MDTraj code that builds the backbone (N, CA, C; nanometers):
import mdtraj as md
import numpy as np

residues = "UNK UNK UNK UNK UNK UNK UNK UNK UNK UNK UNK UNK UNK UNK UNK UNK UNK UNK UNK UNK UNK UNK UNK UNK UNK UNK UNK UNK UNK UNK UNK UNK UNK UNK UNK UNK UNK UNK UNK UNK UNK UNK UNK UNK UNK UNK UNK UNK UNK UNK UNK UNK UNK UNK UNK UNK UNK UNK UNK UNK UNK UNK UNK UNK UNK UNK UNK UNK UNK UNK UNK UNK UNK UNK UNK UNK UNK UNK UNK UNK UNK UNK UNK UNK UNK UNK UNK UNK UNK UNK UNK UNK UNK UNK UNK UNK UNK UNK UNK UNK UNK UNK UNK UNK UNK UNK UNK UNK UNK UNK UNK UNK UNK UNK UNK UNK UNK UNK UNK UNK UNK UNK UNK UNK UNK UNK UNK UNK UNK UNK UNK UNK UNK UNK UNK UNK UNK UNK UNK".split()
xyz = np.array([
    [0.0846, -0.1190, 0.0000],
    [0.0000, 0.0000, 0.0000],
    [0.0886, 0.1246, 0.0000],
    [0.0542, 0.2197, -0.0838],
    [0.1284, 0.3451, -0.0885],
    [0.0994, 0.4270, 0.0367],
    [0.1944, 0.5078, 0.0781],
    [0.1696, 0.5968, 0.1910],
    [0.0709, 0.7039, 0.1479],
    [0.0039, 0.7666, 0.2434],
    [-0.1028, 0.8619, 0.2134],
    [-0.0592, 0.9745, 0.1204],
    [0.0615, 1.0267, 0.1391],
    [0.1065, 1.1392, 0.0563],
    [0.1168, 1.0981, -0.0905],
    [0.1816, 0.9850, -0.1158],
    [0.1963, 0.9367, -0.2535],
    [0.0613, 0.8979, -0.3116],
    [-0.0238, 0.8397, -0.2302],
    [-0.1557, 0.7990, -0.2755],
    [-0.2418, 0.9201, -0.3113],
    [-0.2389, 1.0234, -0.2279],
    [-0.3183, 1.1432, -0.2578],
    [-0.2669, 1.2125, -0.3847],
    [-0.1353, 1.2135, -0.4055],
    [-0.0806, 1.2715, -0.5285],
    [-0.1272, 1.1943, -0.6509],
    [-0.1306, 1.0611, -0.6412],
    [-0.1764, 0.9779, -0.7530],
    [-0.3245, 1.0037, -0.7825],
    [-0.4048, 1.0172, -0.6788],
    [-0.5481, 1.0422, -0.6967],
    [-0.5711, 1.1795, -0.7579],
    [-0.5014, 1.2796, -0.7070],
    [-0.5161, 1.4158, -0.7601],
    [-0.4701, 1.4205, -0.9059],
    [-0.3606, 1.3533, -0.9363],
    [-0.3139, 1.3478, -1.0747],
    [-0.4171, 1.2844, -1.1665],
    [-0.4809, 1.1779, -1.1204],
    [-0.5852, 1.1122, -1.1997],
    [-0.7053, 1.2051, -1.2169],
    [-0.7418, 1.2775, -1.1120],
    [-0.8544, 1.3718, -1.1206],
    [-0.8234, 1.4843, -1.2186],
    [-0.7007, 1.5335, -1.2174],
    [-0.6600, 1.6375, -1.3133],
    [-0.6717, 1.5845, -1.4550],
    [-0.6299, 1.4616, -1.4762],
    [-0.6388, 1.4007, -1.6091],
    [-0.7838, 1.3891, -1.6556],
    [-0.8712, 1.3445, -1.5683],
    [-1.0138, 1.3337, -1.6024],
    [-1.0703, 1.4721, -1.6331],
    [-1.0395, 1.5700, -1.5484],
    [-1.0900, 1.7061, -1.5679],
    [-1.0375, 1.7647, -1.6986],
    [-0.9115, 1.7385, -1.7297],
    [-0.8505, 1.7888, -1.8530],
    [-0.9253, 1.7353, -1.9763],
    [-0.9646, 1.6095, -1.9710],
    [-1.0327, 1.5478, -2.0852],
    [-1.1809, 1.5822, -2.0940],
    [-1.2482, 1.5957, -1.9793],
    [-1.3927, 1.6174, -1.9806],
    [-1.4338, 1.7618, -1.9586],
    [-1.3542, 1.8366, -1.8813],
    [-1.3939, 1.9725, -1.8460],
    [-1.5119, 1.9712, -1.7510],
    [-1.5566, 2.0897, -1.7072],
    [-1.6721, 2.0977, -1.6171],
    [-1.8025, 2.0819, -1.6946],
    [-1.9109, 2.0567, -1.6211],
    [-2.0429, 2.0582, -1.6826],
    [-2.1159, 1.9253, -1.6900],
    [-2.0525, 1.8159, -1.6482],
    [-2.1192, 1.6859, -1.6534],
    [-2.1726, 1.6483, -1.5148],
    [-2.2416, 1.5360, -1.5094],
    [-2.2930, 1.4864, -1.3821],
    [-2.1820, 1.4216, -1.3003],
    [-2.2004, 1.4203, -1.1681],
    [-2.1028, 1.3571, -1.0784],
    [-2.0734, 1.2138, -1.1199],
    [-2.1767, 1.1415, -1.1589],
    [-2.1600, 1.0001, -1.1924],
    [-2.0624, 0.9791, -1.3077],
    [-2.0592, 1.0697, -1.4041],
    [-1.9660, 1.0579, -1.5169],
    [-1.8221, 1.0757, -1.4697],
    [-1.7982, 1.1741, -1.3866],
    [-1.6636, 1.1969, -1.3344],
    [-1.6195, 1.0806, -1.2452],
    [-1.7112, 1.0322, -1.1643],
    [-1.6797, 0.9198, -1.0754],
    [-1.6378, 0.7966, -1.1556],
    [-1.7132, 0.7647, -1.2585],
    [-1.6822, 0.6478, -1.3409],
    [-1.5483, 0.6632, -1.4123],
    [-1.5230, 0.7823, -1.4677],
    [-1.3960, 0.8070, -1.5372],
    [-1.2780, 0.8074, -1.4402],
    [-1.2978, 0.8619, -1.3208],
    [-1.1915, 0.8628, -1.2214],
    [-1.1619, 0.7195, -1.1758],
    [-1.2650, 0.6398, -1.1580],
    [-1.2462, 0.4986, -1.1236],
    [-1.1627, 0.4298, -1.2307],
    [-1.1958, 0.4542, -1.3562],
    [-1.1212, 0.3942, -1.4670],
    [-0.9754, 0.4406, -1.4673],
    [-0.9535, 0.5691, -1.4484],
    [-0.8176, 0.6258, -1.4494],
    [-0.7331, 0.5670, -1.3356],
    [-0.7916, 0.5556, -1.2171],
    [-0.7192, 0.5006, -1.1026],
    [-0.6904, 0.3514, -1.1228],
    [-0.7853, 0.2802, -1.1794],
    [-0.7649, 0.1378, -1.2082],
    [-0.6526, 0.1185, -1.3085],
    [-0.6510, 0.2020, -1.4124],
    [-0.5445, 0.1940, -1.5140],
    [-0.4075, 0.2217, -1.4541],
    [-0.4052, 0.3004, -1.3465],
    [-0.2792, 0.3320, -1.2787],
    [-0.2362, 0.2187, -1.1855],
    [-0.3171, 0.1144, -1.1792],
    [-0.2818, -0.0011, -1.0966],
    [-0.3203, 0.0105, -0.9511],
    [-0.4053, 0.1061, -0.9185],
    [-0.4479, 0.1239, -0.7794],
    [-0.5729, 0.0413, -0.7513],
    [-0.5811, -0.0105, -0.6303],
    [-0.7016, -0.0808, -0.5881],
    [-0.8090, 0.0222, -0.5577],
    [-0.9164, 0.0199, -0.6340],
    [-1.0216, 0.1201, -0.6167],
    [-1.1584, 0.0527, -0.6264],
    [-1.2453, 0.0917, -0.5334],
    [-1.3836, 0.0434, -0.5340],
    [-1.4751, 0.1646, -0.5426],
    [-1.5867, 0.1482, -0.6107],
    [-1.6809, 0.2601, -0.6199],
    [-1.8169, 0.2206, -0.5643],
    [-1.8890, 0.3222, -0.5205],
    [-2.0214, 0.3063, -0.4605],
    [-2.0193, 0.2011, -0.3494],
    [-1.9278, 0.2213, -0.2555],
    [-1.9094, 0.1287, -0.1442],
    [-2.0155, 0.1568, -0.0374],
    [-2.0906, 0.0527, -0.0028],
    [-2.1941, 0.0670, 0.0994],
    [-2.1318, 0.1026, 0.2339],
    [-2.1977, 0.1922, 0.3037],
    [-2.1512, 0.2345, 0.4353],
    [-2.2667, 0.2205, 0.5340],
    [-2.2751, 0.1036, 0.5998],
    [-2.3816, 0.0873, 0.6989],
    [-2.3537, 0.1734, 0.8218],
    [-2.4554, 0.1977, 0.8966],
    [-2.4447, 0.2803, 1.0171],
    [-2.4622, 0.1909, 1.1394],
    [-2.3689, 0.2028, 1.2330],
    [-2.3810, 0.1315, 1.3605],
    [-2.4500, 0.2252, 1.4584],
    [-2.5619, 0.1801, 1.5126],
    [-2.6364, 0.2616, 1.6082],
    [-2.6759, 0.1752, 1.7272],
    [-2.6219, 0.2081, 1.8429],
    [-2.6510, 0.1364, 1.9667],
    [-2.6341, -0.0143, 1.9497],
    [-2.5228, -0.0509, 1.8850],
    [-2.4906, -0.1917, 1.8694],
    [-2.5629, -0.2626, 1.7568],
    [-2.6448, -0.1894, 1.6830],
    [-2.7177, -0.2500, 1.5711],
    [-2.6670, -0.1908, 1.4407],
    [-2.6542, -0.2767, 1.3418],
    [-2.6094, -0.2324, 1.2089],
    [-2.7326, -0.1984, 1.1254],
    [-2.7404, -0.0726, 1.0820],
    [-2.8549, -0.0245, 1.0050],
    [-2.8103, 0.0136, 0.8647],
    [-2.8853, -0.0292, 0.7665],
    [-2.8539, 0.0088, 0.6294],
    [-2.9340, 0.1337, 0.5968],
    [-2.8637, 0.2469, 0.5941],
    [-2.9281, 0.3756, 0.5680],
    [-2.9125, 0.4194, 0.4231],
    [-2.8491, 0.3369, 0.3425],
    [-2.8330, 0.3713, 0.2020],
    [-2.7155, 0.4623, 0.1720],
    [-2.6251, 0.4811, 0.2689],
    [-2.5078, 0.5636, 0.2432],
    [-2.4103, 0.4866, 0.1548],
    [-2.3510, 0.5565, 0.0590],
    [-2.2518, 0.4970, -0.0295],
    [-2.1378, 0.5966, -0.0480],
    [-2.0167, 0.5448, -0.0379],
    [-1.8984, 0.6260, -0.0631],
    [-1.8706, 0.6210, -0.2122],
    [-1.8384, 0.7349, -0.2715],
    [-1.8127, 0.7370, -0.4157],
    [-1.6985, 0.6426, -0.4520],
    [-1.5823, 0.6639, -0.3919],
    [-1.4655, 0.5811, -0.4198],
    [-1.3851, 0.5584, -0.2929],
    [-1.3263, 0.4395, -0.2823],
    [-1.2272, 0.4097, -0.1789],
    [-1.1044, 0.3608, -0.2537],
    [-0.9919, 0.4266, -0.2331],
    [-0.8682, 0.3938, -0.3044],
    [-0.7716, 0.3247, -0.2074],
    [-0.7259, 0.2075, -0.2488],
    [-0.6309, 0.1278, -0.1695],
    [-0.6808, 0.1054, -0.0262],
    [-0.8117, 0.0987, -0.0091],
    [-0.8744, 0.0797, 0.1223],
    [-0.8246, 0.1800, 0.2252],
    [-0.7800, 0.2976, 0.1787],
    [-0.7193, 0.3947, 0.2696],
    [-0.7697, 0.5367, 0.2520],
    [-0.8112, 0.5732, 0.1316],
    [-0.8505, 0.7119, 0.1040],
    [-0.9924, 0.7132, 0.0477],
    [-1.0778, 0.7937, 0.1095],
    [-1.2143, 0.8126, 0.0601],
    [-1.2130, 0.9297, -0.0366],
    [-1.2742, 0.9113, -0.1530],
    [-1.2841, 1.0174, -0.2528],
    [-1.4323, 1.0446, -0.2779],
    [-1.4716, 1.1678, -0.2568],
    [-1.6079, 1.2101, -0.2862],
    [-1.6052, 1.3066, -0.4032],
    [-1.6812, 1.2744, -0.5058],
    [-1.6876, 1.3532, -0.6279],
    [-1.8058, 1.4483, -0.6183],
    [-1.7813, 1.5742, -0.6480],
    [-1.8862, 1.6763, -0.6447],
    [-1.8864, 1.7546, -0.7748],
    [-2.0015, 1.8128, -0.8066],
    [-2.0136, 1.9098, -0.9156],
    [-2.1013, 2.0237, -0.8628],
    [-2.0386, 2.1097, -0.7831],
    [-2.1089, 2.2190, -0.7168],
    [-2.0376, 2.3509, -0.7449],
    [-2.1063, 2.4615, -0.7260],
    [-2.0447, 2.5931, -0.7443],
    [-1.9230, 2.6103, -0.6548],
    [-1.9413, 2.5714, -0.5269],
    [-1.8335, 2.5821, -0.4294],
    [-1.8602, 2.4804, -0.3186],
    [-1.7562, 2.4474, -0.2469],
    [-1.7739, 2.3601, -0.1313],
    [-1.8441, 2.4375, -0.0209],
    [-1.9360, 2.3726, 0.0448],
    [-2.0030, 2.4281, 0.1621],
    [-1.9539, 2.3521, 0.2845],
    [-1.9702, 2.4074, 0.4026],
    [-1.9266, 2.3372, 0.5235],
    [-1.9851, 2.1959, 0.5370],
    [-2.1036, 2.1729, 0.4837],
    [-2.1659, 2.0407, 0.4939],
    [-2.0854, 1.9344, 0.4192],
    [-2.0154, 1.9724, 0.3124],
    [-1.9348, 1.8757, 0.2380],
    [-1.8186, 1.8242, 0.3238],
    [-1.7528, 1.9155, 0.3940],
    [-1.6442, 1.8757, 0.4824],
    [-1.6979, 1.7955, 0.6008],
    [-1.8120, 1.8363, 0.6549],
    [-1.8731, 1.7633, 0.7660],
    [-1.9084, 1.6203, 0.7233],
    [-1.9624, 1.6070, 0.6036],
    [-1.9954, 1.4750, 0.5503],
    [-1.8698, 1.3887, 0.5413],
    [-1.7621, 1.4448, 0.4887],
    [-1.6381, 1.3694, 0.4751],
    [-1.5824, 1.3296, 0.6113],
    [-1.5832, 1.4222, 0.7064],
    [-1.5350, 1.3896, 0.8406],
    [-1.6154, 1.2748, 0.9020],
    [-1.7451, 1.2745, 0.8805],
    [-1.8295, 1.1655, 0.9302],
    [-1.7939, 1.0351, 0.8610],
    [-1.7747, 1.0375, 0.7291],
    [-1.7350, 0.9168, 0.6559],
    [-1.6018, 0.8638, 0.7075],
    [-1.5080, 0.9528, 0.7335],
    [-1.3782, 0.9110, 0.7858],
    [-1.3941, 0.8456, 0.9229],
    [-1.4731, 0.9070, 1.0071],
    [-1.4953, 0.8533, 1.1415],
    [-1.5623, 0.7158, 1.1350],
    [-1.6632, 0.7017, 1.0488],
    [-1.7377, 0.5760, 1.0403],
    [-1.6563, 0.4626, 0.9777],
    [-1.5634, 0.4952, 0.8880],
    [-1.4853, 0.3912, 0.8201],
    [-1.3538, 0.3605, 0.8884],
    [-1.3041, 0.4546, 0.9675],
    [-1.1730, 0.4362, 1.0274],
    [-1.0608, 0.4865, 0.9379],
    [-1.0936, 0.5377, 0.8201],
    [-0.9919, 0.5966, 0.7329],
    [-0.9513, 0.7320, 0.7896],
    [-0.8317, 0.7786, 0.7532],
    [-0.7866, 0.9065, 0.8068],
    [-0.7748, 1.0161, 0.7013],
    [-0.7845, 0.9800, 0.5723],
    [-0.7695, 1.0788, 0.4659],
    [-0.8857, 1.0724, 0.3687],
    [-0.9392, 1.1890, 0.3380],
    [-1.0458, 1.2007, 0.2388],
    [-1.0160, 1.3144, 0.1436],
    [-1.0553, 1.2958, 0.0185],
    [-1.0399, 1.4010, -0.0815],
    [-1.1769, 1.4371, -0.1367],
    [-1.2106, 1.5652, -0.1285],
    [-1.3299, 1.6181, -0.1940],
    [-1.2844, 1.6748, -0.3276],
    [-1.3420, 1.6267, -0.4361],
    [-1.3037, 1.6710, -0.5701],
    [-1.4234, 1.7331, -0.6389],
    [-1.4152, 1.8628, -0.6658],
    [-1.5234, 1.9359, -0.7311],
    [-1.4872, 1.9593, -0.8773],
    [-1.5538, 1.8861, -0.9663],
    [-1.5246, 1.8953, -1.1091],
    [-1.5963, 2.0122, -1.1770],
    [-1.6690, 2.0917, -1.1013],
    [-1.7425, 2.2054, -1.1584],
    [-1.6608, 2.3354, -1.1495],
    [-1.5307, 2.3237, -1.1496],
    [-1.4413, 2.4395, -1.1434],
    [-1.3608, 2.4485, -1.2720],
    [-1.3021, 2.5644, -1.2960],
    [-1.2227, 2.5844, -1.4178],
    [-1.1010, 2.4927, -1.4213],
    [-1.0384, 2.4721, -1.3050],
    [-0.9269, 2.3779, -1.2954],
    [-0.9531, 2.2850, -1.1767],
    [-0.8966, 2.1666, -1.1838],
    [-0.9178, 2.0694, -1.0770],
    [-0.8574, 2.1167, -0.9456],
    [-0.7447, 2.1872, -0.9520],
    [-0.6818, 2.2341, -0.8277],
    [-0.7707, 2.3334, -0.7527],
    [-0.8565, 2.4070, -0.8253],
    [-0.9519, 2.4967, -0.7591],
    [-1.0605, 2.4179, -0.6877],
    [-1.0836, 2.2949, -0.7306],
    [-1.1914, 2.2134, -0.6760],
    [-1.1429, 2.1011, -0.5879],
    [-1.0323, 2.1227, -0.5192],
    [-0.9730, 2.0177, -0.4373],
    [-0.9741, 2.0570, -0.2901],
    [-1.0191, 1.9652, -0.2069],
    [-1.0127, 1.9878, -0.0620],
    [-0.9701, 1.8563, 0.0026],
    [-0.8622, 1.8636, 0.0789],
    [-0.8091, 1.7477, 0.1500],
    [-0.8612, 1.7529, 0.2926],
    [-0.9172, 1.6409, 0.3407],
    [-0.9734, 1.6343, 0.4752],
    [-0.9015, 1.5227, 0.5503],
    [-0.8459, 1.5564, 0.6676],
    [-0.7688, 1.4600, 0.7461],
    [-0.8328, 1.4453, 0.8831],
    [-0.8469, 1.3199, 0.9253],
    [-0.8943, 1.2901, 1.0601],
    [-0.7825, 1.2135, 1.1282],
    [-0.7225, 1.2736, 1.2283],
    [-0.6051, 1.2152, 1.2944],
    [-0.6420, 1.0935, 1.3784],
    [-0.5430, 1.0056, 1.3944],
    [-0.5515, 0.8898, 1.4832],
    [-0.6653, 0.7942, 1.4513],
    [-0.6849, 0.7643, 1.3234],
    [-0.7867, 0.6682, 1.2834],
    [-0.7214, 0.5364, 1.2455],
    [-0.7874, 0.4269, 1.2782],
    [-0.7440, 0.2932, 1.2388],
    [-0.8425, 0.2444, 1.1332],
    [-0.7933, 0.2054, 1.0161],
    [-0.8805, 0.1687, 0.9051],
    [-0.9679, 0.0477, 0.9379],
    [-1.0964, 0.0602, 0.9071],
    [-1.1917, -0.0486, 0.9254],
    [-1.2390, -0.1029, 0.7913],
    [-1.1877, -0.0477, 0.6822],
    [-1.2258, -0.0925, 0.5476],
    [-1.1367, -0.2099, 0.5110],
    [-1.1958, -0.3223, 0.4764],
    [-1.1145, -0.4371, 0.4371],
    [-1.0783, -0.4280, 0.2907],
    [-0.9582, -0.4716, 0.2577],
    [-0.9096, -0.4647, 0.1206],
    [-0.9666, -0.5799, 0.0399],
    [-1.0247, -0.5516, -0.0766],
    [-1.0731, -0.6588, -0.1636],
    [-0.9556, -0.7252, -0.2346],
    [-0.9795, -0.8430, -0.2883],
    [-0.8729, -0.9152, -0.3575],
    [-0.8380, -0.8514, -0.4906],
    [-0.9312, -0.7788, -0.5511],
    [-0.9066, -0.7112, -0.6785],
    [-0.9931, -0.5869, -0.6853],
    [-0.9645, -0.4998, -0.7828],
    [-1.0481, -0.3824, -0.8033],
    [-1.1894, -0.4284, -0.8352],
    [-1.2863, -0.3551, -0.7851],
    [-1.4245, -0.3960, -0.8087],
    [-1.5082, -0.2797, -0.8546],
    [-1.6230, -0.3184, -0.9015],
    [-1.7270, -0.2270, -0.9516],
    [-1.6711, -0.1352, -1.0477],
])
top = md.Topology()
chain = top.add_chain()
for i, resn in enumerate(residues, 1):
    res = top.add_residue(resn, chain, resSeq=i)
    for name in ("N", "CA", "C"):
        top.add_atom(name, md.element.get_by_symbol(name[0]), res)
traj = md.Trajectory(xyz[None], top)
């Protein structure tokens, strides 16, 4: 597994490549699918639309939450197509990090002129990963 710094650089590079080819203006799902393809081509273990059940008072509840992408079972990537990031986007990512045990999340907003304008790195310190690694890239 790559360390977080190298992994985040690889993900950002892939997002820049997708943005360069598609530009802004498409649906989140298109960017997510293309980013999944780009990361897979780079040889990274990536899963998309990963179910995220909620543990509540010792019971596992399926609330329908899904993470856009999980890269190398270590980094959560959420794809957005919004005018600007709002505080709720960061709050959502922090909650996803807490619930999964991951410590690094990337918010990628493809609705900007450049990908670097639409990038937000979210870190939650002292987390132990609870996401199990699949045997191969999926979905």
